[in-house]
ROKE-806073 format. One record per residue: residue in one letter; x, y, z of N, C-alpha, C in turn; residue number from 1. Coordinates in steps of 0.001 Angstrom, whole numbers. Each point is the difference from the previous one (the first is absolute). Last residue first. Layout:
BEGIN
(r A,(X,Y,Z),(X,Y,Z),(X,Y,Z),NUM)
...
END
This chain:
BEGIN
(r I,(9046,-10147,-11521),(77,180,-1456),(1215,-738,-574),248)
(r A,(-3639,453,4613),(1262,-554,-509),(18,93,-1509),247)
(r I,(-2729,3378,3365),(-174,-1144,-873),(1382,-455,-492),246)
(r A,(-2143,2903,4605),(864,-51,-1186),(-233,-1299,-760),245)
(r E,(-1493,3537,4471),(-503,-1060,-863),(800,28,-1286),244)
(r H,(597,1971,5410),(375,-13,-1422),(-672,-1183,-687),243)
(r R,(-694,3124,4727),(-279,-1261,-680),(379,176,-1469),242)
(r A,(1592,2596,4954),(-496,10,-1377),(-269,-1416,-482),241)
(r V,(1481,3671,4468),(-461,-1340,-378),(-494,104,-1435),240)
(r G,(1798,3803,1648),(676,-884,961),(-378,-1452,-182),239)
(r G,(-1779,3987,-2364),(1060,-770,-645),(800,-861,953),238)
(r G,(-3746,2644,1479),(946,886,-638),(1171,-703,-661),237)
(r L,(-3652,-2493,1948),(837,679,998),(1088,848,-654),236)
(r Y,(-1758,-3204,-3510),(-651,267,1275),(997,731,910),235)
(r R,(-802,-1411,-5694),(805,466,1125),(-884,268,1213),234)
(r E,(232,-2995,-4907),(-937,620,943),(789,355,1256),233)
(r V,(1010,-1276,-5434),(596,188,1323),(-1019,742,861),232)
(r C,(265,-3050,-5021),(-698,826,980),(852,117,1262),231)
(r E,(1512,-2218,-4046),(-1337,413,-426),(-647,998,937),230)
(r V,(5190,-1853,-1647),(-790,472,1144),(-1331,546,-502),229)
(r R,(3398,-3817,-1983),(-660,1235,-388),(-903,417,1154),228)
(r F,(4739,-3214,-48),(-1435,198,204),(-455,1304,-642),227)
(r G,(4621,-2019,665),(-779,-634,-1063),(-1498,88,171),226)
(r A,(3826,1943,2646),(-96,-1441,220),(-851,-714,-1049),225)
(r D,(606,4801,112),(1316,-610,-221),(-53,-1525,100),224)
(r V,(-3879,2464,1082),(266,80,-1437),(1328,-673,-327),223)
(r L,(-1048,423,4495),(-883,-979,-639),(213,-8,-1511),222)
(r M,(2210,3261,2544),(612,-1314,184),(-841,-1097,-642),221)
(r A,(-1673,4426,99),(1114,-113,-947),(664,-1364,100),220)
(r S,(-3365,981,3111),(-588,-62,-1343),(1092,-178,-1049),219)
(r M,(1330,754,4416),(-484,-1367,-198),(-637,-149,-1374),218)
(r R,(1347,4278,1362),(1154,-828,-357),(-424,-1452,-217),217)
(r Q,(-3266,2978,1520),(401,375,-1354),(1171,-862,-480),216)
(r W,(-1558,-346,4439),(-890,-721,-922),(357,336,-1449),215)
(r S,(4011,275,3437),(-1297,649,-151),(-881,-831,-928),214)
(r V,(3840,-2477,2924),(-142,939,-1122),(-1358,676,62),213)
(r F,(3079,-1944,4321),(-653,-536,-1194),(-99,1094,-1059),212)
(r H,(1618,405,4616),(1026,-601,-850),(-579,-568,-1295),211)
(r D,(-2818,1958,3290),(1000,1038,-261),(1132,-510,-893),210)
(r I,(-3348,-2983,1525),(-548,923,-990),(1041,1046,-379),209)
(r S,(1082,-3013,3411),(-77,-727,-1269),(-552,895,-1112),208)
(r S,(140,1652,4441),(1343,-96,-590),(-40,-690,-1354),207)
(r A,(-4001,232,2449),(410,1343,-433),(1371,-45,-659),206)
(r I,(-1592,-3988,1920),(-749,349,-1210),(420,1368,-521),205)
(r Y,(1520,-2085,4169),(851,-132,-1181),(-710,485,-1267),204)
(r G,(-2128,-344,4341),(697,1246,-244),(870,-37,-1242),203)
(r Y,(-2263,-3844,1752),(-860,854,-806),(671,1331,-322),202)
(r V,(2463,-3186,2351),(-767,-892,-885),(-1028,759,-846),201)
(r V,(3015,1919,3495),(484,-47,-1378),(-909,-811,-920),200)
(r P,(-605,498,4908),(-451,1127,-830),(352,-145,-1475),199)
(r E,(-856,-3552,3960),(1032,181,-1035),(-430,1139,-920),198)
(r R,(-2688,-2156,3477),(1192,495,709),(1190,132,-947),197)
(r H,(-4701,-1127,-1142),(1074,-998,-95),(1240,335,827),196)
(r W,(-4211,2657,-161),(-429,-1345,-365),(1100,-1043,108),195)
(r L,(731,4726,986),(-1152,-439,780),(-358,-1457,-272),194)
(r W,(3531,2080,-2494),(352,-160,1411),(-1173,-568,803),193)
(r G,(-690,979,-4554),(985,-1066,133),(388,-251,1441),192)
(r V,(-2795,3658,-1051),(-727,-1275,-67),(966,-1175,143),191)
(r T,(1977,4281,-86),(-910,-120,1143),(-721,-1346,6),190)
(r N,(2816,1157,-3650),(782,-268,1207),(-908,-224,1206),189)
(r G,(-2057,1290,-4061),(572,-1338,-79),(777,-373,1244),188)
(r A,(-1748,4388,-437),(-1073,-973,203),(549,-1426,-7),187)
(r Q,(3049,3488,-916),(-512,101,1368),(-1068,-1057,278),186)
(r R,(1774,255,-4399),(1047,-391,959),(-543,12,1424),185)
(r L,(-2776,1485,-3514),(207,-1443,-99),(1035,-473,1020),184)
(r Y,(-818,4679,-346),(-1154,-728,543),(251,-1508,-2),183)
(r W,(3299,2675,-1999),(-53,243,1448),(-1158,-768,618),182)
(r L,(382,-15,-4642),(988,-887,616),(43,191,1516),181)
(r L,(-2829,2856,-2481),(-451,-1389,-106),(962,-943,696),180)
(r L,(1182,4590,-276),(-1149,-210,875),(-456,-1453,0),179)
(r A,(3488,1298,-2952),(451,82,1388),(-1142,-268,967),178)
(r R,(-1016,228,-4608),(808,-1184,297),(432,-2,1466),177)
(r W,(-2224,3803,-1637),(-915,-1124,200),(763,-1278,331),176)
(r V,(2605,3752,-1023),(-751,236,1232),(-942,-1156,285),175)
(r R,(2562,-49,-4072),(795,-186,1214),(-810,151,1289),174)
(r P,(-1541,-1914,-4937),(-56,1276,736),(637,-146,1393),173)
(r E,(-328,-3979,-2698),(1002,959,-458),(-73,1348,721),172)
(r P,(-1313,-5086,1963),(-562,1177,-673),(1104,985,-404),171)
(r R,(205,-5364,555),(639,1186,577),(-535,1242,-722),170)
(r Y,(-2851,-4747,668),(1059,624,-792),(511,1259,703),169)
(r F,(-3098,-5031,694),(391,1311,490),(1131,524,-883),168)
(r D,(-3569,-3565,-2088),(1133,154,919),(82,1426,521),167)
(r L,(-2322,-3897,-3705),(-465,930,1019),(1129,149,1012),166)
(r L,(-829,-2045,-5405),(854,261,1157),(-686,1000,926),165)
(r V,(-1058,-3543,-4417),(-572,1008,888),(886,101,1237),164)
(r L,(-60,-2094,-5478),(694,154,1277),(-683,1103,794),163)
(r R,(-1291,-3521,-4496),(-161,1229,784),(782,-84,1311),162)
(r G,(517,-2268,-5372),(-445,-205,1371),(54,1295,804),161)
(r G,(1583,-620,-4546),(-1388,426,125),(-560,-202,1392),160)
(r T,(3891,-3084,-1192),(-165,1273,-707),(-1479,373,-19),159)
(r R,(1473,-3034,4037),(-120,-125,-1450),(-77,1392,-610),158)
(r L,(2534,-953,4720),(-1244,442,-644),(26,-292,-1496),157)
(r V,(3753,-804,2917),(-1047,-1005,232),(-1332,389,-625),156)
(r R,(3861,2889,-374),(369,-1330,-501),(-1160,-978,134),155)
(r R,(-301,4396,1832),(-170,-8,-1457),(296,-1391,-566),154)
(r M,(750,631,4550),(-1433,78,-280),(-265,-34,-1503),153)
(r E,(4453,237,1413),(-571,-1321,282),(-1500,-17,-281),152)
(r R,(2229,4105,-332),(412,-890,-1102),(-544,-1409,206),151)
(r L,(-675,3154,3411),(-838,298,-1159),(363,-878,-1190),150)
(r A,(2656,-283,3880),(-1328,-573,240),(-919,243,-1192),149)
(r G,(4259,1989,-75),(101,-1455,-136),(-1336,-683,205),148)
(r A,(307,4655,739),(141,-301,-1429),(73,-1504,-238),147)
(r A,(-40,1697,4449),(-1310,51,-638),(82,-382,-1471),146)
(r T,(3261,-1730,3979),(-26,972,-1096),(-1357,-53,-692),145)
(r P,(568,-2232,4256),(1328,600,-185),(61,1030,-1120),144)
(r V,(-4749,-572,2345),(948,-955,-589),(1355,682,-223),143)
(r N,(-4149,2145,1708),(767,-755,994),(1010,-980,-574),142)
(r R,(-3213,2850,-2475),(811,889,835),(947,-767,927),141)
(r V,(-3314,-2186,-2622),(1168,358,-812),(946,896,790),140)
(r G,(-4300,-1415,1887),(1083,-973,-10),(1244,427,-744),139)
(r Y,(-4917,1559,857),(978,425,1008),(1223,-913,36),138)
(r S,(-3347,-2016,-3041),(-440,1062,905),(1050,239,1073),137)
(r A,(-876,-2369,-5237),(917,118,1137),(-435,1187,841),136)
(r T,(-1520,-3590,-4563),(-264,1107,921),(1063,6,1093),135)
(r V,(-1183,-2162,-5309),(880,32,1170),(-380,1217,831),134)
(r V,(-2261,-3320,-4278),(18,1199,843),(1027,-193,1105),133)
(r D,(-377,-3260,-3339),(-847,987,-662),(14,1333,745),132)
(r M,(3920,-4095,-303),(-1001,697,794),(-784,992,-854),131)
(r S,(3855,-2719,-1416),(-1033,-940,439),(-1155,671,742),130)
(r A,(4665,1237,-2122),(-1242,310,-722),(-1170,-909,389),129)
(r D,(4391,-1926,1885),(-81,1188,-848),(-1393,117,-629),128)
(r D,(400,-2711,4642),(408,-103,-1403),(-144,1333,-729),127)
(r I,(1123,-513,5288),(-1178,63,-859),(493,-32,-1441),126)
(r E,(2128,696,4672),(-44,-1362,-540),(-1294,-161,-792),125)
(r L,(3013,4602,1195),(-1269,-720,73),(117,-1382,-626),124)
(r Q,(3074,3978,1973),(277,-1257,-708),(-1225,-889,111),123)
(r M,(-72,4326,1887),(1131,234,-895),(336,-1225,-839),122)
(r M,(-3366,34,3439),(-449,801,-1131),(1102,245,-1022),121)
(r D,(-566,-4200,3403),(825,1187,-164),(-440,751,-1250),120)
(r G,(-2799,-3553,3570),(808,147,-1197),(699,1342,-33),119)
(r T,(-4017,-3636,2584),(1099,943,177),(827,53,-1280),118)
(r R,(-5347,-1102,50),(1314,-606,170),(1058,1075,173),117)
(r P,(-5807,-1269,-858),(1004,835,660),(1332,-752,93),116)
(r T,(-4525,-275,-3224),(1127,-799,495),(1036,917,639),115)
(r V,(-5532,-276,-1731),(1064,890,482),(1087,-858,629),114)
(r R,(-4122,-1848,-1663),(533,774,-1128),(1062,1019,405),113)
(r D,(-2536,-2961,2985),(490,-908,-1033),(614,744,-1185),112)
(r A,(-2083,2287,3724),(1266,-621,392),(571,-911,-1072),111)
(r V,(-4164,2879,483),(942,173,-1116),(1319,-708,260),110)
(r D,(-3637,-152,3154),(-697,-154,-1274),(919,180,-1208),109)
(r A,(1245,649,4698),(104,-1378,-476),(-654,-194,-1362),108)
(r D,(983,3880,3272),(24,62,-1466),(134,-1391,-621),107)
(r R,(-169,758,4820),(-1054,875,-537),(-30,77,-1521),106)
(r A,(3014,-3589,1877),(-1085,464,867),(-981,857,-789),105)
(r S,(4049,-1847,-1775),(-651,-1170,593),(-1195,386,863),104)
(r L,(2748,3285,-2074),(-663,-776,-1051),(-698,-1239,554),103)
(r R,(2571,2753,2938),(-1139,751,-520),(-784,-817,-1020),102)
(r V,(4041,-1721,1588),(-1035,-69,1045),(-1265,700,-484),101)
(r R,(3723,329,-2765),(-550,-1363,-17),(-1091,-171,1049),100)
(r A,(2379,4070,-116),(-858,-122,-1185),(-641,-1385,-64),99)
(r A,(3194,811,3341),(-1247,707,304),(-971,-77,-1177),98)
(r A,(4292,-1762,-619),(-726,-833,966),(-1338,646,355),97)
(r I,(2897,2464,-2668),(-598,-1095,-767),(-761,-954,921),96)
(r M,(2402,3489,2022),(-1101,549,-794),(-704,-1105,-788),95)
(r S,(3860,-1160,2375),(-1116,260,913),(-1195,594,-731),94)
(r E,(4102,-787,-2299),(-658,-1268,332),(-1231,242,872),93)
(r S,(2166,3596,-3505),(-144,-320,1421),(-765,-1302,208),92)
(r A,(757,2130,-4296),(1303,-429,525),(-92,-478,1436),91)
(r D,(-4016,-413,-3742),(555,977,931),(1322,-548,527),90)
(r I,(-4287,-1016,-3958),(1375,-170,458),(399,1130,946),89)
(r A,(-4354,-2717,-2640),(258,1107,918),(1369,-216,643),88)
(r I,(-3123,-1616,-4521),(1166,-354,817),(339,1223,828),87)
(r V,(-4766,-1531,-2591),(912,1007,518),(1124,-646,802),86)
(r R,(-4115,-730,-3955),(835,-776,926),(1147,902,419),85)
(r A,(-5222,779,-2348),(1353,432,332),(648,-972,983),84)
(r R,(-4598,31,-1784),(970,-851,-699),(1444,379,297),83)
(r A,(-3832,2385,1845),(-99,-1397,416),(1020,-909,-681),82)
(r V,(16,5245,1501),(55,-728,-1271),(88,-1496,296),81)
(r E,(-448,3079,3633),(-549,805,-1086),(-108,-779,-1307),80)
(r R,(2030,-1835,3937),(-1440,117,202),(-667,762,-1145),79)
(r A,(4690,-477,44),(-614,-1314,-162),(-1512,67,151),78)
(r I,(2503,3908,859),(12,-333,-1428),(-693,-1341,-248),77)
(r G,(546,1389,4471),(-930,876,-700),(-87,-314,-1481),76)
(r V,(3179,-2256,2698),(-1364,-477,270),(-1016,848,-757),75)
(r A,(4468,1399,-250),(-154,-1313,-637),(-1414,-537,169),74)
(r V,(1230,4000,2235),(-180,202,-1437),(-233,-1333,-704),73)
(r D,(769,-142,4744),(-1124,886,-332),(-267,68,-1505),72)
(r G,(3402,-2655,2906),(-847,-450,-1104),(-1142,891,-408),71)
(r T,(3863,356,3288),(-952,-1007,469),(-1055,-351,-1042),70)
(r G,(4451,1948,-1861),(-413,166,1383),(-929,-1124,433),69)
(r A,(2307,1028,-4416),(-1412,-330,206),(-472,210,1425),68)
(r A,(3868,873,-3385),(-111,679,1295),(-1424,-188,516),67)
(r L,(-506,-1216,-4721),(1278,93,701),(-125,887,1235),66)
(r D,(-3175,-3118,-3590),(-67,1107,952),(1271,-20,834),65)
(r L,(-1988,-2067,-4959),(1075,-41,989),(-110,1229,878),64)
(r V,(-3313,-3132,-3635),(312,1256,676),(1105,-240,1014),63)
(r N,(-2920,-2354,-4501),(1099,-133,947),(425,1356,547),62)
(r I,(-4438,-2770,-2264),(643,1298,6),(1031,-27,1115),61)
(r E,(-2694,-3978,-3233),(450,514,1285),(663,1356,-196),60)
(r T,(-1961,-2179,-3696),(-797,-612,1051),(389,493,1380),59)
(r Q,(158,1844,-5315),(782,-28,1227),(-861,-513,1146),58)
(r V,(-1983,183,-4301),(1364,-461,-256),(771,-184,1301),57)
(r P,(-4496,1813,-483),(-27,-1454,-133),(1400,-580,-173),56)
(r S,(-1605,4600,2739),(675,-486,-1201),(-59,-1521,-69),55)
(r D,(-1598,3145,3515),(-976,-677,-857),(628,-571,-1271),54)
(r R,(2522,2499,3263),(-586,-1141,709),(-1008,-772,-842),53)
(r M,(2455,4163,-1175),(643,-1276,-319),(-747,-1201,574),52)
(r T,(-1299,4515,907),(-310,-330,-1392),(583,-1349,-386),51)
(r M,(818,1651,4308),(-1445,-118,-108),(-427,-313,-1430),50)
(r L,(4519,944,1171),(-389,-1380,282),(-1497,-195,-141),49)
(r D,(2124,4306,-358),(128,-813,-1213),(-508,-1422,218),48)
(r R,(-107,2782,3792),(-759,653,-1078),(44,-821,-1288),47)
(r T,(2151,-730,4481),(-982,-927,-572),(-766,586,-1178),46)
(r A,(3356,2434,2545),(626,-1265,-395),(-964,-910,-732),45)
(r A,(-1536,4110,1858),(915,258,-1111),(606,-1298,-522),44)
(r R,(-2699,-212,3838),(-815,307,-1186),(876,246,-1223),43)
(r I,(2196,-615,4069),(-629,-1253,-429),(-867,232,-1234),42)
(r A,(1881,3750,2076),(1039,-787,-666),(-559,-1323,-517),41)
(r T,(-2793,2709,2604),(194,608,-1308),(1062,-754,-791),40)
(r R,(-732,-1306,4412),(-1187,-316,-807),(147,561,-1410),39)
(r K,(3323,1101,3127),(112,-1383,-468),(-1214,-415,-827),38)
(r W,(30,4268,1992),(1070,-67,-1002),(106,-1413,-570),37)
(r G,(-2979,680,3580),(-493,572,-1248),(1042,-51,-1102),36)
(r A,(1264,-1409,4309),(-1016,-920,-537),(-549,504,-1325),35)
(r D,(3043,2751,2464),(642,-1139,-660),(-1018,-940,-635),34)
(r M,(-1110,3850,2825),(68,217,-1452),(585,-1196,-747),33)
(r G,(-641,806,4959),(-980,-787,-729),(81,115,-1512),32)
(r F,(3127,2113,2989),(-1334,511,362),(-1081,-669,-846),31)
(r S,(4741,-1181,83),(-525,754,-1147),(-1359,632,284),30)
(r F,(2303,-2646,3289),(1033,898,-506),(-526,898,-1109),29)
(r L,(-2731,-3528,1872),(236,1084,950),(909,1069,-598),28)
(r R,(-761,-3905,-2525),(-1243,759,122),(199,1219,909),27)
(r T,(3559,-3006,-437),(-189,748,-1248),(-1287,817,31),26)
(r F,(984,-2873,3716),(886,1162,-96),(-256,814,-1259),25)
(r E,(-2285,-4087,649),(-486,1001,952),(832,1280,-107),24)
(r D,(1408,-3699,-2461),(-1225,560,-574),(-573,1098,896),23)
(r Y,(3826,-2392,1586),(299,819,-1178),(-1252,665,-566),22)
(r R,(1114,-3062,3932),(-807,1218,124),(152,909,-1212),21)
(r P,(2215,-4347,363),(-1287,-214,691),(-884,1240,79),20)
(r A,(4518,226,-2074),(-1048,-694,-754),(-1320,-165,771),19)
(r I,(4546,1970,1225),(-1257,771,10),(-1163,-720,-659),18)
(r L,(4510,-1938,316),(-420,438,1335),(-1388,621,-14),17)
(r D,(2063,-1271,-4058),(-295,-1202,773),(-549,375,1375),16)
(r F,(1611,3430,-2683),(-1327,-436,-430),(-393,-1311,675),15)
(r M,(4295,1646,815),(-979,907,585),(-1415,-403,-395),14)
(r P,(3710,-2329,-1861),(-274,-363,1396),(-1006,922,674),13)
(r T,(1290,1086,-4548),(-793,-1232,140),(-231,-418,1452),12)
(r V,(2833,3891,-1290),(-1452,180,-86),(-771,-1279,337),11)
(r F,(4870,202,-150),(-499,900,1040),(-1526,1,37),10)
(r A,(2335,-2380,-3325),(279,-658,1280),(-487,846,1175),9)
(r Q,(-272,1768,-4394),(-968,-1072,194),(193,-702,1340),8)
(r K,(3136,3475,-1194),(-1365,485,169),(-991,-1116,297),7)
(r R,(4928,4,-1062),(-458,-266,1376),(-1489,274,199),6)
(r T,(2481,713,-4153),(468,-1319,436),(-529,-378,1379),5)
(r P,(-825,4336,-2093),(-776,-1088,-609),(405,-1382,492),4)
(r D,(218,4879,2441),(940,-1039,-420),(-775,-1192,-568),3)
(r S,(-2016,3937,2015),(713,461,-1202),(975,-1036,-537),2)
(r M,(-2627,-488,4054),(-917,24,-1138),(694,415,-1293),1)
END
């Protein structure tokens, strides 16, 4: 996790493996809190869009959801704002396949406005300043360099566009950090073994957090990348946080 040249090659195959049970795992792992965190992130992402949707000038609202997984956030945004067109990108082919199945079944009502596709957060095949909103859930922690991913997000966002990040962070208080990482490591290894006979597929989460930054450092990185941080909502003593920022 500390080697940027090898990190993505290590992480992506694991997400391919866990994709069929990923949603079930996130609910179990967070004691159901993940669903609430994502609902709040969706509301944050669509706050400005609710005023834009009645604009006679802008006929479409363009949203990019990164580390999209099976499409929770992308579908939520599309359902919240009828004029939103969402590109949902994930590095894992299996996650995108699961998102497509989801859109053809229970979320078929928004399937025409959500486009799932595989892609690299570090090198987005998206035009400059073409997005009104960018979101990323639990994804920046897993890319080779967080700073590089933030620069790409700023590149594709129009000036004034909104960025919403939801992720795990390395808590600064040592005792709480040790307790949180211990729980994540033990729980992850146990579920990884029981479900996949591969403890590392979930146990890696603790290591990835320990090699990541604090939510405070992420706020500073956003400023360096060309954003104005508007809000930081912290959960689990700073082990999880949602950043809302505006491209300037």
